[in-house]
NUVEXVEX-91081 format. One line per field, with one value per residue (C-alpha): residue in one letter; x, y, z. Coordinates in Angstrom, 2 decimals, decimal comma. Example, Ala and Ser with C-alpha at 12.3 -4.5 7.8 and 13.67 -1.06 7.14 Angstrom:
residu = c(A:S)
x = c(12,30:13,67)
y = c(-4,50:-1,06)
z = c(7,80:7,14)
end
This chain:
residu = c(M:P:F:P:Y:V:L:L:S:A:A:V:S:L:D:G:C:L:D:D:T:G:P:S:R:L:L:L:S:G:P:A:D:F:D:R:V:D:A:V:R:A:S:A:D:A:I:L:V:G:A:G:T:V:R:A:D:N:P:R:L:L:V:N:S:P:E:R:R:A:A:R:L:A:A:G:R:P:E:H:P:L:K:V:A:V:S:A:S:G:E:L:D:P:R:A:R:F:F:Q:T:G:G:E:K:A:V:Y:T:T:D:E:G:A:E:R:L:R:R:A:G:L:P:G:T:G:T:S:V:G:A:G:T:D:T:G:S:G:T:V:S:V:V:S:L:G:G:E:L:D:W:R:R:L:L:A:H:L:H:D:V:R:G:V:R:R:L:M:V:E:G:G:G:T:V:H:T:Q:L:L:Q:L:H:L:A:D:E:L:Q:L:V:L:A:P:L:L:V:G:D:P:R:A:P:R:L:F:G:P:G:A:Y:Q:R:G:R:L:R:L:V:E:T:R:A:L:G:D:V:V:L:M:R:Y:E:P:T:E:P:G:A:G:G:D:A:A:P:A:D:R:H:W:L:R:I:A:C:E:L:A:G:E:C:P:P:S:R:T:A:F:S:V:G:A:V:V:V:A:A:D:G:T:E:L:A:R:G:H:S:R:E:A:G:D:P:V:V:H:A:E:E:A:A:L:A:K:I:D:P:A:D:P:R:L:P:G:A:T:V:Y:S:S:L:E:P:C:A:R:R:A:S:R:P:R:P:C:A:R:L:I:L:D:A:G:V:R:R:V:V:T:A:W:R:E:P:D:T:F:V:K:A:A:D:G:T:G:V:L:A:R:E:G:T:D:V:V:V:L:P:E:F:E:G:R:A:K:A:P:N:R:H:L:L)
x = c(135,17:138,01:137,06:139,14:139,83:136,87:137,50:134,53:135,45:133,06:132,83:129,77:128,47:127,97:124,37:125,36:124,69:126,76:125,60:122,96:120,15:121,70:122,63:126,37:128,29:128,79:132,52:132,86:136,63:139,63:142,96:144,67:141,90:141,66:145,37:144,81:141,99:144,31:146,89:144,25:143,20:146,80:147,03:143,94:143,61:140,11:137,73:133,99:130,97:127,25:125,29:123,79:127,26:128,15:124,97:125,06:128,78:130,13:133,49:136,67:138,03:141,66:144,91:145,74:149,32:151,92:154,32:151,80:150,98:154,67:155,13:152,31:153,89:157,32:155,77:154,35:150,79:148,46:148,72:145,18:143,19:140,42:137,25:134,10:130,49:127,55:124,13:121,22:119,36:122,32:121,08:124,47:125,48:128,48:129,45:130,01:133,53:133,73:133,88:135,60:138,69:141,71:142,11:140,25:136,57:134,13:130,37:128,66:124,99:122,10:121,05:118,57:121,15:123,73:121,28:120,54:124,28:124,81:122,13:123,92:127,14:128,86:129,42:128,41:128,48:126,28:128,06:131,60:133,70:132,81:135,39:135,53:135,32:137,90:136,41:139,65:140,55:140,84:138,67:135,22:133,92:130,37:129,71:126,21:125,57:122,32:118,78:119,79:122,87:124,78:127,53:129,30:129,50:130,66:133,47:134,51:134,69:136,81:139,14:139,42:139,12:140,36:143,01:141,66:143,02:142,26:138,98:138,18:134,44:133,59:129,81:127,10:125,11:123,14:126,31:127,91:124,75:124,47:128,12:128,00:124,71:125,98:129,15:131,37:133,24:136,66:137,15:135,27:137,18:134,84:135,65:133,53:133,20:132,22:129,05:125,35:123,07:119,74:117,72:115,70:115,83:119,66:121,31:122,68:125,55:123,65:120,09:117,92:118,33:120,26:123,92:126,40:125,08:128,05:130,41:132,85:136,52:138,11:141,62:142,66:141,64:143,45:142,82:143,18:142,69:139,20:137,93:138,54:139,32:138,03:138,90:136,75:136,83:133,84:134,02:131,00:131,93:130,40:127,60:127,77:130,30:130,48:133,54:133,04:135,70:135,80:136,73:139,97:140,71:140,19:142,13:145,00:145,06:145,09:148,10:149,86:149,19:150,88:154,06:153,92:154,19:157,32:159,21:158,90:160,35:157,46:154,34:152,96:152,68:149,02:146,94:143,19:140,49:136,87:134,47:130,75:128,21:128,11:131,88:132,78:136,04:135,41:138,93:142,20:145,01:148,08:149,99:152,05:150,51:151,30:154,08:151,86:154,00:151,07:148,14:146,71:145,56:141,83:141,98:143,67:141,10:138,01:139,25:138,90:135,17:132,39:130,94:127,46:128,09:125,02:127,14:129,11:126,59:126,66:130,41:133,17:136,55:139,45:142,49:145,65:145,77:142,70:141,65:143,22:141,20:143,55:146,17:148,13:148,68:145,03:141,94:139,95:141,24:140,43:137,77:135,88:136,39:134,85:131,86:131,33:131,37:128,48:130,41:129,31:131,55:135,32:137,58:141,10:144,06:145,80:144,88:147,06:149,92:151,06:154,06:152,89:149,52:148,87:145,68:144,65:141,20:139,83:137,76:136,06:135,31:133,71:131,79:130,31:128,68:127,22:129,96:130,65:134,38:135,76:139,33:141,00:144,09:145,43:146,52:148,31:151,72:151,22:150,11:153,13:155,67:156,31:156,37:158,89:161,41:158,90:158,00)
y = c(110,33:107,82:104,24:101,15:98,61:96,25:92,56:90,18:86,59:83,62:79,91:78,40:75,06:74,36:75,50:78,78:77,99:79,29:76,53:73,87:73,83:71,29:72,02:72,23:74,41:72,92:72,89:73,94:74,44:72,27:72,78:74,54:77,12:77,61:78,47:80,90:82,61:82,88:84,62:87,04:87,78:88,48:91,00:92,90:95,79:94,69:91,74:92,47:90,21:90,75:89,94:86,86:85,39:86,09:84,33:81,40:80,63:82,09:82,90:84,01:85,90:85,52:84,93:81,31:81,05:81,96:82,97:85,38:86,86:87,33:89,02:91,44:92,30:92,73:95,18:97,25:96,02:94,40:90,64:90,30:92,63:94,73:92,62:94,41:93,30:95,09:94,88:97,29:95,81:95,35:91,85:90,30:88,03:89,44:85,82:85,13:84,14:87,34:89,25:86,68:86,01:88,20:91,46:94,74:94,68:97,25:96,99:99,32:99,76:102,24:104,42:101,74:99,00:100,92:101,28:97,54:96,77:99,11:97,27:94,03:95,38:96,93:100,71:103,16:106,91:108,17:108,52:108,31:105,41:104,42:104,50:100,73:97,96:95,28:91,79:90,23:89,55:93,04:96,14:96,49:99,75:100,48:103,01:104,25:105,41:107,15:106,07:103,44:101,67:103,66:101,69:104,76:106,36:103,05:102,65:106,29:105,89:102,76:104,58:107,93:107,02:103,45:103,72:100,73:100,64:97,00:95,49:91,78:90,98:87,40:87,50:86,82:86,89:90,02:91,99:90,81:91,64:95,15:96,03:94,81:96,51:99,80:99,56:99,51:96,24:96,38:92,64:89,35:86,22:83,30:79,66:77,04:73,73:70,44:70,02:70,34:71,42:71,29:72,81:75,92:77,02:77,10:80,54:81,81:84,14:86,88:88,07:89,66:93,28:95,55:94,70:96,09:95,92:94,26:91,39:91,40:90,95:87,60:88,30:84,90:81,24:78,75:75,13:74,51:70,81:70,04:73,63:76,47:80,08:82,76:86,43:89,06:92,85:95,08:96,96:99,28:102,97:105,10:107,57:111,35:112,70:109,54:107,32:103,54:100,84:100,25:103,91:103,27:100,25:102,11:105,16:102,89:101,57:105,14:105,93:102,78:103,84:107,17:105,21:103,86:107,32:108,16:110,67:114,37:117,63:119,67:117,71:115,60:111,83:110,95:107,78:107,51:104,82:105,15:102,79:102,21:102,37:98,56:98,33:97,46:99,05:100,97:102,22:103,33:105,60:107,51:110,61:110,46:107,09:105,42:107,87:110,97:113,52:115,74:113,40:113,52:110,49:111,28:112,21:108,91:106,88:108,67:108,37:104,59:104,76:105,23:108,72:107,20:104,55:104,79:103,93:107,18:109,39:107,02:106,39:107,60:108,91:108,07:110,29:110,40:114,20:116,38:116,90:119,97:123,16:124,86:123,55:124,85:121,56:120,84:122,99:121,30:120,59:117,30:118,79:119,88:116,50:114,80:117,17:116,78:112,97:113,28:111,92:113,53:111,90:112,16:110,68:112,03:111,84:115,16:118,78:120,23:122,41:125,65:123,98:124,60:126,35:128,96:128,56:125,44:124,39:121,50:120,51:123,90:123,70:120,29:121,19:124,35:122,22:119,67:117,05:115,36:115,44:113,20:113,77:110,90:112,51:109,21:108,49:111,79:110,30:107,61:110,18:112,38:109,54:109,56:113,39:114,01:115,46:118,21:119,21)
z = c(96,63:97,17:97,97:98,70:95,98:96,47:95,77:95,91:96,81:96,61:95,86:94,21:93,00:89,31:89,69:91,36:95,02:97,92:100,25:100,61:103,18:105,52:109,15:108,46:106,04:102,56:101,80:98,19:98,02:98,74:100,52:97,60:97,33:101,08:101,04:98,15:100,08:103,07:100,88:99,59:103,16:104,08:101,22:102,36:104,79:105,77:105,29:105,08:105,50:105,86:108,99:107,34:106,88:110,53:111,67:109,23:108,99:112,26:110,57:112,32:109,27:110,31:108,42:109,21:107,95:110,64:107,87:106,35:109,75:110,43:107,05:107,85:111,18:109,58:107,11:109,98:109,46:112,02:112,31:110,89:108,63:110,12:110,30:109,13:109,56:107,94:109,58:109,13:112,08:114,42:115,22:115,87:118,72:120,65:121,34:117,61:116,61:114,55:117,86:120,04:117,90:117,21:115,40:115,34:114,36:113,05:112,61:110,14:110,84:111,13:114,06:115,09:114,71:116,73:119,59:119,49:119,54:122,47:124,40:123,51:124,98:121,95:121,76:119,04:118,67:115,86:112,52:113,86:115,06:118,59:121,37:121,08:123,59:124,23:123,88:125,03:121,40:119,95:119,97:118,40:116,94:115,86:113,10:112,37:108,82:109,77:109,00:106,43:105,10:102,50:100,78:99,42:102,85:104,29:101,75:102,08:105,87:105,56:103,17:104,91:108,60:108,82:106,09:104,14:100,61:99,74:100,91:100,57:100,63:101,59:101,43:101,49:98,31:99,24:99,89:96,64:94,72:96,13:95,53:91,93:91,16:92,62:90,48:93,56:92,96:91,31:90,97:91,32:92,33:91,73:92,46:90,70:92,53:90,81:92,89:92,12:94,95:93,13:95,97:95,03:98,67:98,71:98,87:95,58:94,86:93,02:93,26:90,56:89,50:87,18:86,66:84,15:80,60:78,90:79,49:82,35:81,50:82,33:83,62:85,00:85,19:87,38:88,38:92,11:92,64:91,34:91,52:89,09:90,03:87,65:88,11:86,44:86,23:85,37:82,08:82,06:82,43:85,13:84,49:84,60:87,02:89,12:88,71:88,54:89,05:85,28:84,76:86,60:84,45:81,17:82,32:83,33:79,75:78,40:80,58:79,35:75,75:76,48:77,11:73,53:71,96:69,97:72,12:71,34:72,60:71,30:72,26:75,08:74,98:75,50:75,27:74,72:74,69:73,56:75,36:74,72:77,53:77,81:78,31:74,70:73,60:70,37:69,64:71,14:70,02:71,12:70,16:66,96:66,09:62,74:61,95:61,95:63,83:64,85:65,47:69,00:70,97:71,03:67,35:66,46:68,41:67,10:63,50:63,79:64,61:62,08:62,83:62,44:65,11:67,39:70,44:70,32:72,18:75,14:75,03:77,31:76,12:78,44:77,96:80,05:79,52:79,28:75,62:74,10:73,70:71,23:68,79:65,82:63,97:63,06:62,51:65,30:68,81:70,48:72,76:69,64:67,96:70,99:70,99:67,26:67,69:70,13:73,11:76,36:78,97:79,37:82,06:82,38:84,74:84,32:83,55:80,79:82,13:80,48:78,82:75,25:75,57:78,22:80,26:78,38:79,50:77,49:80,51:80,50:76,77:77,21:80,36:78,87:76,17:78,54:78,69:82,02:82,77:85,52:86,72:88,59:90,10:91,44:87,85:87,33:88,08:85,44:82,89:83,60:83,49:79,68:79,76:82,53:80,07:79,23:82,79)
end
């Protein structure tokens, strides 16, 4: 199921608070970071907030810079991203600035919430986008997700129906917590402000619960005045046949490794990465690595791991091309090597064509012995790129 790229954006105090308990909003960032957030908004197709943020902060969620708005229009995009509010109860005030300022708006809710919003003057039509009502500042659509909120259905609807490919999430803490715990966030942009709130009643960024088991990956730090921006990506693979954001990251690395292969007229260029269940990289490899003219990517990676490593049964193998089911250069094909290693999850970008082996079906070999195989076709072009001369 395709989802948008989900970017979580938040600013917190040194003790992890999103705000204090005073009557006015605590300003955690400065001008440089506010401008950065505006640029991120301008890059997004939609901006999402929870109902608590609409009620507490009364945000407009607009692109402030005239130059950035003009650039969006010049690129054939709306002046402002789609504004999305999420409310199970539907208890939202139609007079809020979310509704009364520019741009299209959508509210995702439940059947009960949709009925409450209709009574408040906003439309809704079951599980599809409502006809919309014009508030004078852009249309509002209400989408019911049924008896309860379902984040996967919500993201799929944004992707498939509204055309959202990049979603910026600006809060609040409950929304951020749920998206991270459900493994639906692709990136976290966290700004740390040099303030201490010290009030146990103050709202915090993340609530208790089960998050990814390992360390997130730090991809950027940047000073913006007296605050610090930190960008993180999740690393923990998905489970079973479900793809997680980290799966896309690791498969992207496998495709990049394929580009490092010495060229060949008689074999594909393939990259592979083996990742433990907690997101720790165990090994990587690529075809024809270290001068071996016949070594395969998965074979090269697995050879670097102790066969007795207890993390192997819970690991995931990422391969730019599905593991081979038959080969002439070695006694065991890569699908068998993976099974013998105890690995029971594989993520790949591309099913093997008939170029060298007719009716190759490494996926079938793996699946018949209980291995979950996830194919992410959006990476097929990257996997094919170093093999164009063979196709």
